[in-house]
C-alpha positions as CSV (number, residue, x, y, z in Angstrom):
1,M,10.7,17.3,-8.0
2,V,13.3,14.3,-8.3
3,I,13.9,11.7,-5.8
4,N,16.9,9.7,-6.3
5,R,16.8,6.3,-4.5
6,F,19.6,3.9,-4.6
7,D,17.3,0.8,-4.0
8,A,13.8,0.2,-5.2
9,T,12.6,-0.9,-1.7
10,D,13.2,2.7,-0.6
11,A,11.0,4.0,-3.5
12,V,8.1,1.6,-2.4
13,E,8.3,2.7,1.1
14,R,8.3,6.4,0.0
15,M,5.2,5.8,-2.1
16,N,3.4,4.4,1.1
17,E,4.5,7.5,3.0
18,V,3.7,10.4,0.8
19,D,0.2,11.9,-0.2
20,A,-1.4,10.6,-3.1
21,D,-1.0,13.9,-5.1
22,R,2.7,14.0,-4.4
23,Y,3.9,12.5,-7.7
24,D,2.4,12.5,-11.2
25,L,4.8,10.1,-12.8
26,I,7.7,7.6,-12.0
27,F,10.7,7.1,-14.0
28,M,11.7,3.5,-13.2
29,D,15.1,1.9,-13.9
30,I,14.4,-1.6,-14.6
31,Q,18.0,-2.8,-13.4
32,M,18.4,-2.0,-9.8
33,P,20.0,-4.0,-6.9
34,K,17.9,-6.1,-4.4
35,M,14.6,-5.3,-6.3
36,D,14.4,-4.7,-10.0
37,G,12.1,-2.3,-11.6
38,Y,9.6,-5.0,-12.7
39,M,9.0,-6.1,-9.0
40,T,9.0,-2.6,-7.9
41,T,6.3,-1.8,-10.3
42,R,4.3,-4.9,-9.2
43,E,4.6,-3.7,-5.6
44,I,3.4,-0.1,-6.3
45,R,0.5,-1.7,-8.3
46,T,-0.7,-3.4,-5.1
47,L,-0.8,-0.4,-2.9
48,K,-4.0,0.3,-1.2
49,N,-4.4,3.9,-2.4
50,N,-5.9,3.6,-5.9
51,K,-4.3,6.8,-7.1
52,K,-0.8,5.6,-6.0
53,A,-1.3,2.2,-7.3
54,N,-2.2,3.6,-10.8
55,I,0.5,6.2,-11.1
56,P,2.1,6.2,-14.6
57,I,5.4,4.4,-14.6
58,V,8.0,4.8,-17.5
59,A,10.5,2.1,-17.5
60,M,14.0,2.5,-18.8
61,T,17.5,1.4,-18.4
62,A,21.1,2.5,-19.5
63,N,21.9,-1.2,-19.7
64,V,25.4,-0.8,-18.1
65,L,25.5,-3.7,-16.1
66,R,28.3,-6.4,-16.7
67,N,27.2,-9.8,-17.6
């Protein structure tokens, strides 16, 4: 299953809402608006549910943002 989220704050909210067994892996874009992938990963790592907090996260980016 693929969940597309425009903003990482939505992804953190989604992780709080779903069952701990819902996802096996997160592909994280490190360049997102409002909350980047680094901060999003930190937020996920602080979730109260241990299984959710320790989900494997693969970080990547297309590096297409203009400087």
